[in-house]
N, C-alpha and C positions, 0 to 999 in steps of 0.2 A: 233288453237288456240291466246289470244291472255293470258301472263303469268306478274304479276309483277316481276321483280327482281330487286333488289338493289332500286326500289322509282322509275324504270320506266316500261314504258309498251312494253313487246319485244313480240314477233309473235314466236309461239316453237309449229312446226307440230310431231306428235308421231309417230314414226312406227313401231306403235304396230299394227299388225292383226287379230282381232279380229273374224275372219273366220277360217285362216288356222295358229291353234295356236298354233302348234309345234315348226313354225317356226320362232316365235319368237325364241327361243333359241339362233338362227345361228345371232339375232343382240343383243346380251348380255342382253334377259333380263331373268329374272331371278324367283322363285315360290317361296309363302310359307304362308300356309294355309290357299292357295286361290289367294292371293292375289299375282299381279306380278310388278315388280321395277326393275330399268336399275341405273347404277352407275360406274363411272359419268359420264352426261351428260352435254355439255355443250352450257349455252345458254346466248346470249349474253357475257357478261364479266365477270363468274361465270359459274364452275364448280357443279351441280345440282345434288340429289339424286332424284330420279326420283320415284312415286309411285301409281299405279292402285287400282281404288275399285271398282270390278261391282257389287255393293253392295246400297241398299239404304243410306240416312244420318244415319236413324232410326238403323240401324245394323252396326256399327258402333259406338261403346263407348266413341270412346274417340272426337271424332267429333265438340264436340262443345270446348274441351281444345285445338283443334287443329286453331277452328278458336278463340280464345283466343291467340295463340302465337303465331296469326301470325302478321310476323314486327316486334316482339319482343324477343329484344335477351338476354336471362335467361341464368342465371349460372346450368351449365350442360347438356343443352337441345340444340343440334341442329337445328341453324335457321330455321325458316317457312318463303319459300318466299311468300308463294301463294296457295289458293286450289281450282281449278278453273272444274270446269262441263260442263262436253259437251254434245252433242251426237254422239252416234257410231251407226254407222245401225237402228237399231229400240230403242236403249240401250241408258238410262242417265248414262255415267259415268264419275267419280269424279278424281280429277288427282292432289294429291299429290306436293308440290314442297319443301324439304329443303337442306339448305347446303350442298355437301358433301366434312367429312374430311377425310381424307386416313389414315386408320390405320387398328385398326380389332378387334375381338367382343377378352371378356377374354374366352371364349368357347375354339374358335382358339388356342391363347394363352394359353392356359392350356396344351392344347392339344402339343405343340409343345417347351413349359417352357421358363419362361419371366421374368424379373426380375419389381421391383415396388417398392414405396417406399408407408409402410404401412400409415399413418397417409396420405400421399399427395391421398391414395386410397380411405381411409373411410372417409377425408373431402368432394373431390370431389361428392363423390356420396351421401357425405349428403346432399351437396348444388345444385344437382339434384331432389332430393326424395322433398326440401323443395320448390322448383322452381311450383310442381305439385301441393303441397300441398295449398302456397298461393294461386292459382289462383282455388280452391274449388276440386282437383280433388285428387287418390291415384293411385295406379302403381298396379295392382297383378298379373302381370308377370314377379315377381324376378328374372330374372337368370339370370344368366353368354354369355346365348348367347343376349342378349338385352342389355349387359354391354359391356360398347364399349370404347376402348382407343386409342387416337388418335396418330398421327404420333409425335406431341410436347409434350407428354408424357401427356396429359389433360383425364381426365375420363366423360366419357356422362352416361345418360339412352336414349337410341330409343325405335322403336316401338309405340311411344307415342300413336298412333289411340289405344290402347288396355286401354287405364286407365279408369277409372268408375267414377263419380261424390263419393264427402264421403258421401254425403249423403247414400251412398250404401253399407251396412254391408257385411263385404266377407264372399259368395256362392260358397261352392262348385262349382257347378256349371258355374259360371266366367271364359272365355276361359283364357288361362295363364298356368304355372308349382305352383305345391306346392309345389315343396322340401321341402322351410323354409316356410309354413307353420304347418308345421304336429308337427318340433319339437317345435313351440311355444308355440302352442296347449296344447302338454305335457307335459310339462314342469307347465302353469299354470293348470294342472286340475291335476300332479300326484304329484307337491312341493308345490304346494300353495292353493289343492283343489277345487276348483274353479269348478262347474259343466260343462256340456256343452254345455247348455241355456245363461249360464255367459259367458263365452269366446264366442259366437255368439257376442255378442256384443262389441268386440276387434272392432274401428274400425281404418279403414284404412289407415292414414297417422302414429300412435302409431303401428301398421302393420308392415310397412314400414321401421321403424327407427328401430324394434326387428328383421328385415329379415337383413338388414343393421348389422348388429352386429354379426347377425351366419354369415353372408358370410365371415366376418373379420374370426370368430373364428375359421374356418372352413381348411383357408389358415395357422392360426397359426399351431391347432392339426396336419395338413400333414406335415408341416414341421419343427414342434419341438417333438412335443410330439406322441400317438399312430397313430393315419390317414395313410390306406394303401392307400389311394387312394381320389377323391376328389364326390365323388356319395352320393345319400342318405343315404346308409348306413353309412356310415361316418357321416355324418350331424348327426344321430338322435343319435350316441354317444354321444355329445359334451354336453348336458344336465348332464349325470353323472359322464363328468370327469370333469367342468370346475366348474361345482355346489360346487364339492367336494374339488378342486384347490385352487380355487380365494371363496372368502366371496362377495366381489366385484359382482364376474357376477348374486348371487339373486338378491341381494338388486339393481342392475340396472336393471335386470327387473322389482322389486316391482317397481320401476320405473314408470313404462310409464302404469302397470297395476294392480291396489289392489284395497280391500275391506276397506274402512273406519274405525274402530275400535270398532266407538260409537254409528254409523247408521248402516254399516252391506251395505252401497251403493256403487256400483262399482262408482271407479273414476280412469282416463285415461288419459294418457297425452304420445305427440312427443318425444324419448329420444332427448338429448340441443345436442350439438356437441360438448359441451364439455365435457360433460357426457361419449359422446362415447368416444369420443380421449383417456378420464384419461386410459378406462380399453382399449384401442385398446397400448397408452405407454407404463402405469403400469403394464401391464399383457401377454396382448398377444404379444408383440415386445418389449422388455422392451428395448435393445438395440438401434434402432431408428434409422438405415439407413439401408439401400438399401435390398432385402433379392433376392434370385433368387428362384422361382417357376420352381418344375421341371415339366417334361412330365402328367400329366395325364391320372390314371391309371396302370405307371409303373413308378419305377427309373428311371431318364436319368443320366446316367452321363455325369460328368461336361463335356467340352471338354479340352480335354489336349492332347497339342503335343509334343512327347519327340526322341530323336533322335542325328545321330553322323552328324554334318557338314559335306554333302559330302556326306553319305550314308557308308563309306566304315566303315567294323566291323570287320577285321582279321590285325592285325600290325605286324612288327618286334617290339622286343625289344629295346626298347629305341625311336619310335617312336612317336609323339605327333598327340593330336587326340582331338577334341573337341565337349563336348555335348550339346546340346542348347533347349530345351523348353520353352509351351506359355500354359500359363490353366487361363482360363476363369469361373467365376461362380463356385470358391471352397474361401475355407475359408483358408489353409493352404500348402503350396511345403514344403517338404524338399528333398536331396537330398541325397542319403548315412547315413541320420540321421539326417543333418544335414538342417538347416531351412532356406528358399531361398528366394526370391520374388516370382510373380509367373510370370514374364519372366526374363527369363534371359541366359547364358550358362555356361563353365566353363570347362576350359582344363586340359588335366592330358596327363603323360607321359606312355607310355604304359611298362610293366612290366613282365605282366603274363595275362594269362586269368582273366577276372573280370568282377563279375555284378554289373550293378550299379543300383540302383534302387528309380525313381521319386515316393513319397509315395505324395497324393492329402488329403485331408479332406474338405468336405463341408457340414453344416447342413443338416438335412432330419429325418422324423419320427423319432421324439426323442429325436436324438441324435446326434452324428457329428463323422459321418462316413469314413472310408479310403478307398482309393485307389488305384493301387501298379503298377506301369508303367516299364519295366526294358527292357532296352538293355543288349546285354553279348557284351563285346569282347574281342574277343579270340588274344590270343599273339602265332608267332611264329617265329620262324626266315622263313626270303624268301632263295627258290633253290640257292645258288649260278651254274650255269653254266660254264663251260669251252669246249668249242668246236672247237679247232685246226687241220690242214692239216700239213703234215709232206713238202708239197709242194705246194702253190696255182694254179700249172699249171704243166696239166701229156695232155699225149698222147691216143688218141682214142683206147680203146681194152686192155687198161693198169691199174695195178688197181691203186687206191690213198689212202696213207695211212693215215685214222682217229685218234687220240686219245682227250678222254672226262674225263674230274671229274665233278662228281657233290656233293654237300654237303646239305644236310639237305633239299633231295628232294628222293622220290620216284616217283612209276610206268611212267622209264622212255622210252622214245621214239625216235628213231632219223625217221627226215624225212627227206628224199630227191625228192627237188622238193615241197614239201607242201603234201604231201603223207610217210604213214608210211613207212621205207625200212624195220625196225628192230623195235621190242615192248619190253615191260620187260630188259630194258639193263643192268647192271652191273654199280653202279654210279662211277666208275674208268676201263674205256678197252680202249682198241683198235680194227681197224676193218681195211681192207682191203675192197675198195667197190671198183668195177667196174661202172663207169660213161657210164650214154647213150649216144650216139653220136648216129648225123645223118650222115651216107657220102653224100645225097647228095644237104645237108642243105653247102653254103658254111662260110668259114670264121670261126673264132672262136664261139664254143659254151662253155655254162658253167651251171655248178648243185649251185643250192645252197640247201647247209645243211645248219642241225637247230635242235637242241635240244630241246625235250619238259616234261617237271617233273613239278609232283604234288608237294605240299607243304605237309609236314607229317602228319596230325593231320586233318586241313579241305578239302587237296585235291586240293586246287586251282592250275589253269594252269601255268604254267609259260611257256618261251622260250629265250632260247640264241639266241645273237647275228645271225643274217647267216654267213653262210660263204657260198661268192662262189671260185670257183675250176672254171680255165679253161680248155675247154678238146679242144684240138689240132685235124688235119689231121697227122694222123701215117705218116711215111718217105715208101715209097714202091720201094723196092729196083729194081734197074737199072745195067745192068749187062757191060752197058757202065763206069758205075763209077772204075772198078775194071783195067778200060788201063791205067787211066795214072798210078796207085802207080806198075802196073805190069813194065810198062816202065823204072819209072826210078828206080825200085828193079835189074832189066838186067844191066842198065849202072853202077851202085856202085859196081853188081858181079864183073863186069868184068874192074873194074878200081879195084878195093882190090884185083882183083885174080894178076892183072902186078904185083901189087907192092910187093904181099908177097909171089912172087912165094919162092920156097925152098934151091936155094942156093943162094939168096938175104940177108936172112933175119935170123936175131940170138938175142936171149934174154939174159942179163946175168943185173943182177942184180948190180955187178962192173963197169957198162958203162952208170949206170943212175947216176948224179946228176942235183941240185937243186939249179935252179940260187936266189938268195941272195936278200928280196925286200925293197925297199928306201925307205925310211917314207915321204909322201907327208903333205906337211901341207893342211891346210881344209882350199878354202877361205871364207873370214870372208862376211856374212851375210848384202847384202843392203837395212838396212829396209826402207828408202827411198824411193824403188823400187816398182810400181803400183803388188796388189795380182797378181799371175797364174791365168789361164782362170782354176778354180779349175773344172769343170765338164765336165765329156766326154762321152755324151750326146751317143756315137757308141756304150760304154762298155757296155754287155751284163752283169752286173753283177750289172749296178748301175739301182736302184729300180725305178722302174715306175711312175712316179704320180699319182695319183688316178682320175678317169673319176671327170669332175665338175658334183654336184649335184643340177645344177639350169641348163636353157635353156643355157642360153649363159654367157660368163666368158670374163669379160676387159680385156684387155693388153695393158702393158704396154709401150708409144713407143720407142724409141730407143732416142729421144729427151730430154724425159720428166725426170727429173730429181728421177728417181722414193724413194729417202728415205725420201722425202714430203709428202710420201705415209705412214711414217711412222713419230710419234709423240717419240720425246725424253724423256724420263721424268730423267731421270741423275737415273734409274735405271735396267732401260727395255723401250725394245721400242713397242712402241701401233700401230696398227693398225689404222690410221685417216680416213679412210673412206669416204675422200673428196667426191669418186664420186660415187663406187661400192662396195660393199659387197669379192668383188671376187677379184686378182689380181694374173697377174702369169709379172715375171720378166723376161725379154726378153735380150740373147745375155747376161748375162752377170751375175757376181756373187754381191748381196746389202752385203759391207764391214759394219756391226754393232762393234760398240766396247763401254762395258758396262763395269763403271764406279764401279759399288755396288753388293753387293751381297742382298741386303735388298729391295726385292717384293716392288715399290710402284705404282700405277696406276691410276691415276689423268685421266679427261676427261669425254666428255658423247657420243656414236658413233652408241651404236646399243641396239633394245629392241627387248627380246626374247618369245616368246608366250614357254610357259612350255611342252604344252600337243602334243606340234610339235617335231621334230627332228632339232636338228642343228648339225654342225662339223667342227670341227677348225685341220686344217692340214700345216704341213711346214717341207719344204726339208730343212736341215739347214746341215752342214759341221765348221772346224774347222781348217781346211786347216794342221792337225798335226794329225793323225794316234793314235799316245800315246799321246795326248795330256790332260793336268788334265783339275780340273773344270771339271764343269755341261753346262748344255743347256739344255731348253726343250720350250713347249709352253703354254700357262696358259688360262685362263676365270674366273674371277671375280663380281663382281654388284658392282649397282650404289655408295653403303655406303662405296665402297674398304672397310668392314671390312670383308670378305668371298671371300676365290681367291683357288680357285681348279686350282694346279701348274703338271705338269707331266714334266719329266726333264729323262737324261739318262749321264751315268757318266760311265769314260772309265772301260775296263775290261768287261761288257757287260748289265753293274749293268741299271735296273730303278728303280724309284721309283713315284707314282704319292698320294703327298697329300694335306691339308686344313689347308689353314690360316687362323684364326677365331678372329680376333678383339687380332692380332697380337701373337696368340697364334698356334707354327706347330703343325701337327694330320697328322702322318702319315699314311696312306689308305690301302699303300700296297706297296707291294717294291718284288727285286728279281736279278733276272739273267735271260738274256736270247740271244740266242746264234743269234737271230738276228741281236740285237743287233753290229751296226759296220760288217758286215758280206761279206766279198771280197773288204770292200771300209770304209773312215772313215767319209760317206755323210751316213744320216738316216732319211725316214721322218716317219715325227711323226704326230697321228694323234688321235685327242680327236672325239669321237661318241653320242651323246646324247640323247636316246627316253626311252619314260618310267621309270622313276626317275631315270635312272643311267648313269653315263658316262663309255663307253668300251674305252680302250685303245689300239694303234695298233701302232708299229711301222716295221717299211717298209714289209708293209700288214698285219704282223702275231698280231692278235691276243695274246696282254699280259693278260691282266685282266678287272675287271669289278668292279666300286666302285659305293654305294648309291651318289648321287646328290640329295643337298637341296638346291637349290636358286631357288629364283619364282620371281625376279624383274627383271632389265636393267643390261645388263653384255659387258662386253669389253675383248677383246681380246690381245693376243700379244705373241711377242717371248720373250723368258727372257736366262740371264746366270749369272752366282754365279761367278764366280773368276777374281779378281781385274784387267783392261786393257787387255782384256782375249777380242778376234776379232771370230766371229761369220758368218758366209757366209750363207747368204739365197737366195736362187733361185724363191724361190715361199712362198707365204701362201694363203690362201683364207678361205673362212665363208662364210657356209652355213646356210639356214635357218632362216636369222637375217630380223628381218624388219627395216627402216632407223627410229630414233627416235629426 
């Protein structure tokens, strides 16, 4: 068929199957009141709404109106492109082509809830009815299913084929909804005393404007008064409610339809837009602002999102947390009783368990209603778990001695290689445990131990840092080992036997004399001499370097001046990181002279992902077992206002603290027998994971502290005494990303 679309004829072939009716559903055809329709249908350059009438022209009440509207663009009505009659089989079929307006009917919007401006709604629908009346027709099927809001925000009347000529008075047999007929008739009958025959004289155009008035009244009654839904039951209550509440309601209806007091003749005319909007703006929606109509049939709670950023709800004392919220379709938002914006956030510092309440208020059903949303923040100390071993290396079949202490924790378990070895442990205890060993496996074997404890109130599970113990092959006895010692003992026995014969040996205190000891002056120290080699790599007591935690480790060449890899900041030596994130200083020691005791850490080298672990380690020594002062390792952030420093001092003392905005806070300190144990070299290590720093010295766990930094980090070695030499033979950083 040929169809006129936007002023030009184009070809259109319908895909409707008049034989296999059911199959049309698969091609997006829908049906209402026996007529099939489809949208959107692309024809030429336009998206169209296509309706198919399998009826005669005389059976379509609004057929003449459709012809009059063809090619005319009128307010509130969809544009009609064309009406085309074609033959399908042995029948003549009428196709209606109108513009397609993306949007939805008010019937569907009422089910979902929608926002609207009351005056915009009443004015647009009044203009649509007026456009029909101007063509000599009226709209009996006034119902939300035929009221349409386009996505542009404009309102329209649709289903124009069900209109009637103004010459035809309203009759019950007319097709369409009668929900808004009864309350109008009831007002004129019950309040104004009209007879049924007189009421039947009310013409369609005046009748339509009253339908619109009652429709707007229903929305206001539901939102602000006693309306419980949008059904006919509620519509029937409008007369009694608004006639008592507003005098303007009665005078507005009398304007449309009344009797001449002198002659008794009926007088009628449609409401004007000014009269309609006067009642809407002064009585129904005096605030004259956009409102939200909730779901049809049940009160819909406004959309509210309220919670803790990150989702965490259990905190330690002093931790900071942030509440976030977003509320739409509401009039009031209060957080803990204080007014707030509809969308926002607020930070708090945890001190005790607290319930935060977000109260939202919205107008509906005659009153300002309130709904509370709550979030409970629970505060309890995090368990502190310390697990140590007397030795990190044992022989097979010999027990390892463990000690542990758990503070602020309960339901404590000891794990061995990921499995529970002992449950319900005491908070502070010691245990001897024989670790598993497979004699069929060559080399050193390792066992991993870990403590698991639950927080006191919430039972949240926490774990200690893993403790690894090496298990080595036991020494097997060999009788051959006795031969050499026995021979030596025999030779010594023979020698002593000759020297100490009974006739040649006598002892008397009178024959004992003591030689006078001469005082010998100590040689002066040559301070210009190069430092001696401090590290005896063959000594068994020298602490082993921790295994690199990356796949590769870059070693400096003997030809490279390794001091170039550190930046002298006049107060500390910081890893420059010009090539790799870890290094080992080969064949010698790096002599670093610290000049001041005030940490200062400029430069930018690495960034840290705080959700992943990192470690910083260095093997350091002063060259003097009893040297004064302290030295250690540190990490700091990019703004240089927060520094975590781990230092050791003579006498086995250690301390870890935090510089924050030039203010020092000691986080943990104590004495450890593992510092300067058998040597004056120490391996210091900071290990970070799960928001904690774990401190180790010479492979032994010391303590842990809370770690609170989340931006770029730098790492370095440190000494606080003036003009003190520190020897460093490796410095290792893992878990970093190049910045």
